[in-house]
N, C-alpha and C positions, 0 to 999 in steps of 0.2 A: 365377583369375589375371586381373587387369585388364590389357588390352592397349591402351595409348595409341596413337593413330594416328601419333604422331611417333617413338615409341621402339621399338615392337614391330617386329620384322623380319617383315613380312607375306609370306605365300605368294604367289608370282607365277610362273606357268608360264613366262613369258618370261624369267625371271631365275633359273632353277635353276642352281646352281653345281656342276659335277662336275669331278673331277680324275682322269680315266682315264689310265693310262700309255700312251705312244705305241706303237702296234702296227705302225706303218709306219716302217721304217728310214730312209726318205727324208724323214721329217717330224720331224726332231729339232732341238734347239737347237744353237747353235754348237758344233761338235765337231771334234776332231782325233784321229788314230789314237793308240793307246797307244804311248808313247815306248819302252817296253822292247822290244816286239817289233820295232820298226824298228831299234833299236840292235843287235839280234842277227841281223838279216837273216832273221828267221823269220816265218812266217805268223801272223796273229792267231788267237786261240782261237775267233773266230767271224767269219763273213763278213758284211759290211754288207748283202749281198743276201739273206742267209738269213732265214727267218721262224721264229717260235716254233712249236713243235709242241704247246705247252700252251695250253689255253684258260682255265686258272685263273690268277689273278694276285693276290698278296697286297696289297691296298690297301683303304683306307676311303674310298669316295666320300662326298662331303659336299654336301648341299643344305640350304638354310634359307630361312626367310621374310626378305625384305629390304624395307625401306622406301625406302632410298636406294642403289640400285645404279647406277653409271654405265653408260649404254648406248653410250658412245663406244668404237669398236673400237680396241684397242691393237695396233699392228703390231709383231711381233718381226722382227729381222733375218732374212733368208732363211736357213733351216736348211741345214746342211751335212751330207752323209752321213759316216758313219764310226763313230758310236757309237750303239748301239741300247739305250736305257735299259730298255725293256721286256724285251728278251732277257737283259740282264745281271742284272736283278732276278730274273727267273725262274730263271736259272742259280744265283744265290746262294741263293735260297730253297730250291731242291732240295738244295744242298750243306749249308745250315744244318740242314735237317730231318734229313738223313742223319747228320750229325755228332751231333745231339741224341739220335739213337737208339743211338749207340755207348755201350757200357758201360765200356770201358777206353781208356786213352790209346793202346795199341797198335792197337786197332781204328780209332781216329781217324787215326793215322798211315797205316795202310793205305788208308783211304778218301781222305785228302787226297792221297796219292801217285797215286791213280787219276784225279785231276782233270787234264783235258787241259792246262790252263795250267801247272800244277806239273810235269807230266810233260815238257812241251816245254822248260820252263826248265832242268830238271836234266839231261835227256838231251843238250841242246846243250852242256853243260859238258864232257861226256866227249869230244865231237868236237873241242873246241877247248881243250884243257887249257892251263894257264897258262904256256906257253912264251913268249908274246908280252907278258905283262904286266910292268909296270915296277916292281912292288913284290912283296915276299914276304909270305906269310901268317904272322902271329904265332901263337904257341901259343894256341889258343882252345878251351876246353872247353865243349861244348854238351851240355846234358841233353836228355832226351826232350821235355820241354815246350818248351824253347827251339827245338828243331828244328820242332816242330809250329807254333809261333807264326810262325816265318819262312815256313813253307810256306803258312800261312793268309794271310799278307801277300801272297804271290805269287798265291794263288788268288783273292784279293779284287781283283786287278788293279793292285797297287801296287808292281810290281817296280822302278819307277824310284827308290824310296826307297833301294835298294841300289846306285845308280850311284856310280861313282868316276871322276872325271877327264874326263867328257864328257857331252853332252846326251842322246845316244841317239835324237835326232829324225831324223837324216839318214842314209838308207841309203848314198847315194853317197859319203859321207865315211868309209866303213869303213876305208879305207887310211890315214887320218890317225892320228897318234900318239895324239890324245886319245881317239878312239873305240876304238882298239886297247887303250888302257889301260883304258877302261871295260869292254870285253868281257872282258879278262883278269881284272879284279877280280871281275866277276859270275861268270865261269866258276870262278874260284878259290874263291869262297864256296860255289858249288854243289858243287864237287868236295869241299870240306871236309865238307859235309853228306852227300854220297854216301859218302865214306870212313867217316864216322860210322856210317852204316847198315851198311856192310860190317863195320866193327869190331864192332858189336853182334851181327850175324848170326853172326859167328865166335866169339861167346862172350866177347869182350873188353869188352863194354859194360856189363854188369851193370845198374846204375841209370842208365847214360848218362854220357857225358863221358869225356874222356881221349884221344880219338882224335887231337886236335890236337897232342899231344905228339910224335907221330911225323911231323908234317908238316915238310917241309924249307923251306917258304916262310912268310912272315909278313906280315900287315897291319901298317901303321904303328901306333905306339902310340896316336896320337890316334884313329885309326880303330877300334882295339879299344875305346877308351873310349866312342866314339860308338855302336858296335855294342852294347855292354853297356847303354847308356842306351836304345837302341831296344828291346832285349829287355825291359827293365824296363817301358817304355811299353806294349809289346804285351801283356805279362803283365797289366798293370792293365786294359787294354781287354778282354782275354779273360775275366778273372775278374769285373770289376765289371759288365760288360754281358752277363753270362751269361744274364740274363733275356730278352734279345732275340737271343741266338745268338753272343755273343762278337765276335771280330774280323769274321767273315763277316756276322753279323747287324748289326753296327754299320755296315758299308759298305752293306749292303742298305737300312737305314733312311735313310742319307744320300741314296741315289739316289731312294728313294720321296719324300722331302721335296723334293728338287730338282725332280722331275717336277711335284709339286703347285705349286711356285713358278712353273714355266713357264706353267701354265695359269691361275694366279691373275692373271698379267699380261695375259691375253687375255680378251676378252669374246666367247666362242664358244658357239654353240648346239650342245650335244652331244646333242640329242635323238635323232639318228640313231645315235649310238654307245652308247646306254644299254641295249641289249639284254643281259639277264642281270645288270644292276646292281641292287643293293639301294637302295631309297629311303632317304634320310637319316632318322635318328630325330628330329633336332631339328625341332620344329614351331613353336616360338616363343621369342623372346628379348626380355626386357623389363628395364627399370631396376628393381632390387630395392628394396623398401621396408625401412626399418629405423629405429632410434632416432636422432633428430637431437639430439646432446648439447647443441647451442647453443640449442635451442628448448625441449625438454622437460627443463628444468633440474632439476626435483625427482627425476624418475626417473634422470637422469644422476648426480645426487649419490648416490642409493641404489646404483646400479650400481658407482660408484667405491668405495663402502664395501665392497661385496661383494668387489671386487678387493683392497682392503687386508686385509680379514679373511682372504681366501683366499691371501695371500702365502705361507704355509708349504706350500701345495699346488702352488705354481708354480715352474717352472724358466724359464730364459732361454736362447734360442738365437740365435746370431749367425752368419749366413752371410757369412764374410769372405774367401772364396776367390777372388773375382773379380779379373781383371787390372787393371781400372780404367784402361784405356789412355787414355780421354778426359781423365783428370785430369792426365796427364803429370807425375806427381810424381817428382822426382829429388833424391837426397841432395846438398846443395850442397857437401859436403866430398869425397865419393867419386865423384860422378857416377852412382851406382847408381840404377836405377829402383826405386821404392818402391810398396808397395800402398796402397790408399786408407786403410786403418786407421791409417797413419802420418802422415796429413796433419796438420800443426800448425794447429789451429783454435781460436780464442779462448784461446790460450795453452797448449793441451794437444793431444795427438793425438785423433783421432776415437774411437779405441777407449777412451781414458780418459774421453771424454765419455759413452759408453754406460754404463760402470761407475758413473760419477758420477750419472747419472740413476737407475740401479738402486738405488744406496745411498741416494738421497733417498727412494725409496719404502720402503726398509727402515727408515730413520730415522723416517719417519712411523708405521710399524707399531710401532716401539719407543715412540714418544711416546704412542700410543693404548693399547697393551696392556702396556707395560713389559717386553717380551720381546725377546731378541736373535733375529733371523731372517736367516740368510745364504742367499741364493738360489744354487743350483748353476747354473753357466753353461757351456753347451756351445758351442764355437766351431769352425765348419768353416773350415779353411784350405786352402791349396794350395801347390804349389811355385813357382807363377808369381811372378816378381819376388822370390824368396826370401820369399814371403808367410809361410809357416809359421815360418821362422827369425826374422823380424823381430817377429812377434806374440808368440811365446813368449819371446823375449829381452826385449821390453818388459815383459811380465808379471813376469818374473824380476827385472828391474831395479827395478820398483816394488813388489817384495816381495808380489806377487799382490794388490795393492791392499788389503792388510790383511785379506784374506778367507781365506787359507790355500790352499796348492796343491791340496788335495783337493776344493775347490769348483769347480775348472776341469777340463774335459775337452776335448781337442782331437782332431779327426778330419780327416784330410787328403783332399781330393777329388782324383780322378785328372785328369790333363791329357789332352786328346783332340786328334787331328789336325785341322787346318784344311784344308778342301778347296776346290778351284776349282769354280765353279758350272757349268762347261761339261760336264765328264765325271765330276765327283766325285773327281778325282785329288788325293791328299794333296800339299800344298805342302811343299817341302823347303828347308832353309836351307844344308845341306851333306850330304855322303854320310852315310847312316844317320840323318839328323836331320830328322824331320818337324817342321813348324811346329806346336807344341802350345799350346793354351790351355785354361783351365778349362771344363768342360762344363756351365756354368749352375748356378744355385743349386737347381734341382729335383732334383739328385742327392742332396740332403740327407737325404731320407727313407730311401732304400735304404742310403746310406752310414751313417746313424745306426744302422740295424738291423745292418748288417754289422759295425760297430765296437763294438756293445754299448752305445750311448749311451742307448737307452731303458731298458735294465736298470740302467744307472748312475743315471738319474733316479729310477727306482723305489726304488733303495737309499737315496735321500735323501728318500723319502716323497712324491714329486711325482706329480701327476695330470695337470696341464696345463702349457703353456708359452706364453710370448709370444715372438714372432719379430719382429725388426726389422733393417734394414740399416744399415750403419755410416755411409753417406753422408747419411742423413736425420737432420738435426740437430734437428728439432722434434718428433719422434715422441712424446716423453714429456711434451709440454707440457700443463699442467693435468691433466685427468682422462681423456684419450683412451685411453691404455694401460690404466689401472686399470679404467675402465668396460668396455672390451672384454673383459678377462680376467674381470671380475666376472660379466658376463652369461654368458660361456662356462662358468664353474664353477657358478654358481647354477642354470642351466637345463640343465646336462648336454649342452651342444652339442659337436659334433665339430670344427667349424672356424668361426672368425669373422674378418671383415675390418673394418679401420678405413678409412673412405673419406671422400671429399670431392668437391667440384666439380673437374672436369677442365679443365686448360688446353689449348686447341686447339693442335695441333702438337707437344705435348710427347711425348717418347719414353716414354710410359707407357700401360699397357693400361687396360681398363675392367672394372668389375664388372657382372655381368649375372645376371638370373634366367633360367635355362634351363628350357624345357619340352620334354620328349621323349615321344614315343609309341612304346612298345616293340612288337615283333612280336606279343606275346601280348595286345595290347590295353590293357595298363596304361599309366598316365601317370607320368612321373618328373619331379621338380622339385628344383632346387638352386641355391644362389647360387654363382657361379663367376667366372672371369676370362677375358677374351679379351686376349691380349698384342697390343701395337701392331703387331708384325710380322705378325700374323695377320688384320688388319682386312680385307684383300682377300678372304680366304677366306670371311668372313662377310658381305661386302658392306657393311662399315662405312666410311663416308666420313669424312675427317678435314679438312674444310674449316673456314671461319670459323664461330664460334658464332652460331647463329641459332635462332629458336624452332622451326624445322623441322629443324634439324640433329640427327642422332643424338648428336653430341658434347654437345649442350645437355642431353640427358636422361640419358645414362649417366655414372655417377660414375667417378672415377679409381681404378685399382688402385694402392695404395701399398706393398704388400708388408709391411704391418703386420698380423700375424696372431695370433690365439689358436688353439692346437691342443690337442686332447685327445690325450695321449701314447699311450694304448692304441690309439686309432683310427688314429693315424699309424703306429704300429708294425705294425698289420695290413697296411697298404698297403705299407710299406717291406719287409716280409718276403714279400710275394707274389712268386711266381716267374714273373711275366709283365710285360708292358709297363706295367701299372698302377703299379709301383713307381718308374717314371720318368715322372712326370706332365708333360704339356704339351710333348712333344718337338717342337722346331722347329729350323729352320735360317734364320738371319737373313742374307740376302744383300744387304740394302739398303746397307750401308756397305762401301766397298772395303777389301780386305785389303792393307795395305802392309807389305812385308817385304823383306829382303835375301836373294837366292837363293844357290845354291851357287857361283855365279860372281862373287859380290860385287856384283851388280847390284840396284839398288832397284826393286822391282816393286810394281805396284798392280793387283790383279785382283779380279773379282767372286767372292765365295766366302763361306764361313762354316764353322761347326762344329755338330755335334749338341749342342743345348742343351736343358735341361729347365727348367721353371718351377715353383718350389716351391708357388706359390699354387694351381696346377691340381690339387693333391691333392684339392681340393674336388670334382672330377669323380667321385671315388670315394665321395662321401657323399650322393648323391641319395636322396630319399625317393620311394617308389613308392605309388601309389594306384590303385584299381580304376576310378575315374571321374575325369574332368577337374576340376581345381580352379580356382576363380576368386578372389574377393577374400580377402585375408588368408592366402594359402598360406604366406607367409614365416614366420609365427608358429609353424607346425607343423614346420618343417624342422630338420634337424641342422646346417645351415649358417645363418649370420646375418651381418648387417652393421650397423655403426653409423657415423654421420656426424658431422662437426664442420667448423668453418670450415677452409679449406684450410691456412692458415698455422699452424694448431694441429695439423695432421696430417702434412703433408709439405712439406718444402723441402730440396732436396738440394744437396750440394756434390760433384757427380759429374763435372764437366768444367771444365777450365781456361779461364778467360776470356782470349781472345786479344787482342792489342793492336789497338785500333781497333774491336773488336766492340761494338756498341751494345746487345746483348741480355745481360742478367744472369741469364737463366733457367737454373736448375740449376748455377749457378756458386757458389763460396764467397761472392763478393760479393753475389749475389742472396739467398742463404739468410741472410746476416748481416742484411740489411734486414728479412727476415721475423722474425728474432729480436727486432730492435728494435721492429717493429710490435707484436709480442706484449707486449713490455715496456710500450709505450705503452698498449695496451688494459688491461693489468693495473694500472698505476699511476694511470691517469686515473680509474678507478673509485674510487680511494682519495682523491679530491679533491686530486690533485697536478697542477698545471698543467705541461704539456709541449708542445713544438713538434709540429706535425703532420708525418707522414712522407708524402711524395708518392709518385707512381709511380716505378718503378725508373729509367725513362729520365732522370729529373731528377738522378740520382746517378752517371751513367756517367763523368763527368769530375770529380767532386768527392766529398768524403766525406759521410757521413750527417749529419743535423741534430744528432745527439747520439750518445753511446756509453753504453749501459746493459747491464751483464752482472751477473745475479743468480744466486747459487748455487741450484740446484733444491731443496735441502733447506729453503729458506725456506718452501716449500710441501710437496710439489710442487703440491698442489692450490691453485688460485688463491684459493679461499675461505679458506684458511689464510694465505697470503701477504698478502692484503689486510687481515688483522687486525693485521699487524705494521707496516703503513705507513698513515700518514694525514696529509694536509695538506702545504702548502708548494708548492714549485715547482722545476722543473729547466729552466734557461734553454737556449736554443739554443747549440750548441757546447760543452755541458757533458758531463762524463763521470762516471758512477757505477758503481763495481764493489764488490759486497758478497759477500765470501767468508766468511760466517758465518751460522749457522742461528739462533742465539739473538740476535735483533736487534730493535730498536725504532726506528722513525722517526716522529717527531711534529713536524709543522710545521717542516720543514727547507727552507731556501731555498738551492739550489745554483746557483752561477754560476762554473763552473770544473771542476776535477777533484777527485773524492773517491774514494779507494781504501781499502777496509777488508779486511784479510787476517788470518786466524788459522790456526795450525797445526792446531788441533783443531776443525774445522768440525762434525764429527758425533760426536766422542768422542775417546778416547785409545787408544793401542796397549798391549796386554798380551801377554806371552809365554805361549804355551800349552805343553802338556806335550811337544809335538814341537819346541819351540824356535822356533816361528814367531811373528811379530808379528801379532796379531789385533786388529782394530778393535772396541772395545767401545762400542756406541752410548750416547750420553747422558752419559758419564762425562768430567768435566774439560773440558767444552766452553769455548771462548772466547766472550765475550759483549760486546755493544756496544749502548749506548742513546744516541740523539741526540734531544734535546727542545728546541724553540725555538732552533735553531742556524742561523746564517747562514754559509755557506762562500763565500768570495770569493777567486779567484785566476785567473791567466792560463790555466791548464789546458793542453789539447792545443794544439800548434802546428799548426793546420789548414792552414797554408801549406806545410808540409814535404812535399816530393814523395815521400819514402820511407815515409810512413805506410801500413801495410797493416792496415786496420781489422778485417777478418775473422780475422786472425792475432792480434789484440790486440797488435800491434807498432806503437806510436806514439811520437812524440817530444813531450815535454811541456815547456812553459816553466815552469810551476809546478804543484804538486799538494799536496793534503792527504792524507797517508798515515797510517793507523792500523794498526799491526802488533802482533798479539797472540800471544804465545808461550804454549804450553801452555794452562792454564785462565785466562789473564789476562783482565781485564775493563776496559772503558773506558766512562765516562759523561761526557757533555757536556750542560750545561743552561744556557739563556739566555746564549749567548755568540756572538760574531762571530769566526770563524776566518779570518783574512785572510792571503794570501800563501802562501809555500812552508813547509810544516810536515811533520815526521815525528814522530808520537807512537808510541814503541815501548815496549810494556809487557811486563816479564819475567814468566815463569811464576810463579804464586802471588801475583800482585799485582793491585790494582785502582787504576786512575787515574781521578780525578775532575777535571773542568775546569769552572770556573765563572767568572763575571765578577769581575774584581778591580779595583783602583784603583792605577794606571791600566791595568795589563796583565792578562793572564789569571792566574787563581789555579789552580795545578796541585797536586793532592794525590795522593801515591802511598803506598798502605798495603798491608800484606800481607793476604791473604784469611784470614779466621778458619778455624781448623782444621775446625770443624764444617761449613764451607761449601766445603771444598776439592773434594769430588766433584761436587756439584750447583750450586755457585755461590751468590752472594748473592741472585740472583733467577733465575727460570726461567719458561718458558711451560708452563702446564698444559693438556693437550688432553683434550677430552670430546666424546662424540657425543650430539647431541640432535636427534631428529626427522630422521634421515638427513643431518644436517649436522655438521661439526666446528666446535666453538667453542673458542677458546683464551683463557686468562686469565693475566695476569702475576701471579706469586706471589713476594712478597719472603720470603727465608729468615729 
């Protein structure tokens, strides 16, 4: 393993980073007492002055070699007494382990009843029955599990979630009506559960439930609905996070991560506190070596061919469950918040763009091998912003993109509570309603296992899968995805990353080669990722790019992955923390929400998130001796590189008015698409205007607008054989929505838009009555040779143009519209002004120079040419490259 002085995190005893939990109750971060106990005028379940009797503490201290660790002392605000993280974690750890040892639900209920916090909560309800409360309890049937979940909520210190009508923060206000109402509601709920216990002990419970029918009081209807939602949420947490201890383990993990964050913000010498700690396993971190697709073009072409050839062995995975808050997408008609997948981009939603890229690869496979290949697609959704409903409705509305319903599988990720950073308290928006958000895309592996996704892929004969996120609009550019998958399949790898140069300051992680020394003396190596929220933990600084900067050496993590399905299934099915890779809590951004009193709040906090790319940490290779040069070639993990704009450019945050930065906005990603188009067509001897840096287009449109259907390639070496010669003037527009296309010496000054219904083929009804796209059949076709297009084009002065949406106002345009298998040929002509050439299905239109006007000829396509056209491109593989030849029928 080669350790460069600038990129390797070197060992330095002065900069060991440890994260021990606070053992001194007077040395905590900003804290305040638990609201629930104050509201009940009851003592807390622990005293701030008490000390832990246990010397063991479940945590993973971390130290590593660092090259650039700031030695500046970071002061935290003076800590306040009141919440002892260490003691609470120890208490939850004991409870978690005892619950894990229980064999039945009854045993778990007896155990949770013995918890001091649960006991105090419910015993108080009998002393203050609901004579003072202002509402009546509705008939609520609670089963065994539901009671257990509520008691776990209380045991985890989250009683405030059950508050109604008051804050519960102020003891002295206990005589007020609001706090009386609060107490009454809490006592009523507790009494309800106590009565349920009695009901079941007297033989009336059976399988649980029914006791509420005898209650004389009732919660309001809205509160019943919210309580049921809370129970559903608790059920998801208890069941999905069973690998870390359910509700109790979830809260414990939150507290552990919050403690780590506290000490990451400080530069403290913990040498005096290291007694009994294990030394960190990580001994070195370096920038990983891998194939550069932009430099080693011959091998890159071969790898891409492996990817095309292996398409029948591949599935596609889309993690679409994120809330995409930074995008701020809202339905203009209803005002409803929308998920990122629904963003209208280049004239279609982002999800449609993903499928469009996939179908372009399938079309290429058809052109090479003459076989239909439909890739199964697994989509992880969530209930955030009605994500699941919107995505499934879109697929239904578009008839499953001509792929058939059976080629899609959806699995919905659970929402998790957002917590405040001070004490790990769940934030609430109203009684019984925690603020919930998706728990990160890293849950995808366990969820895929739980929902049978891996088995579903196997039933389709798949061995591996490519993974990409919906906001990255350039991930399928040229050969990046195909080469990544090709290497993964051909070399039997478990996981692969597509990477590129990292932009300093970007909210993206880095790919690293990690070296570990295990306690038995062996050495472990693997390519993995450090998320940007974890840079402090590893001593990675994020300053300006310089030769000495770590950011200049480490590549960007883009979340474009190849994964071996069997290997991922083994991780997802594990019954421990491994199935939830890269657990983090990101407290860098404030949590803005409206609380139960209708007040807009902004607090430091976060939620337990997992990172899907850190599944790589499960795929390290072990060697008996230390490795040096070339270790990456032997690993089960790998990485490929390409130019950044051919790997990642995201539309993940809304550009705000007056913002001068276009980074990660739809506007900025659109410029990268146009830069790629410039790179592609310039190679074809087509003259185009240069695209300058983003800041030149903050207040103006781009120098041109070019949108090409990916099925023209998608490999650029294929596309470049369809274009040659001519020019595209500044301010011009070219849109080509056709795969069977020829451009020869075309001069464009204005707008040219070519559209066909059958870009890739035509629809056929299968035995199930579904419309299925049949590749290559009855495609529309267009040839332009020695043509000059001259018109006024886009009105670039119009203030309403939104270029990334493909929503522009034109003064004039040349449109070619092809229905069905229609064909259009134009040779040696000048097409000036506003024109629409619309060709009906089954016809071919030829335009040539006439005297004095154009000569237009419209003829039916011969019967023998109906399926495959009067001409077509013939694809052949020669010496690891694809060559195409125009064949006249």
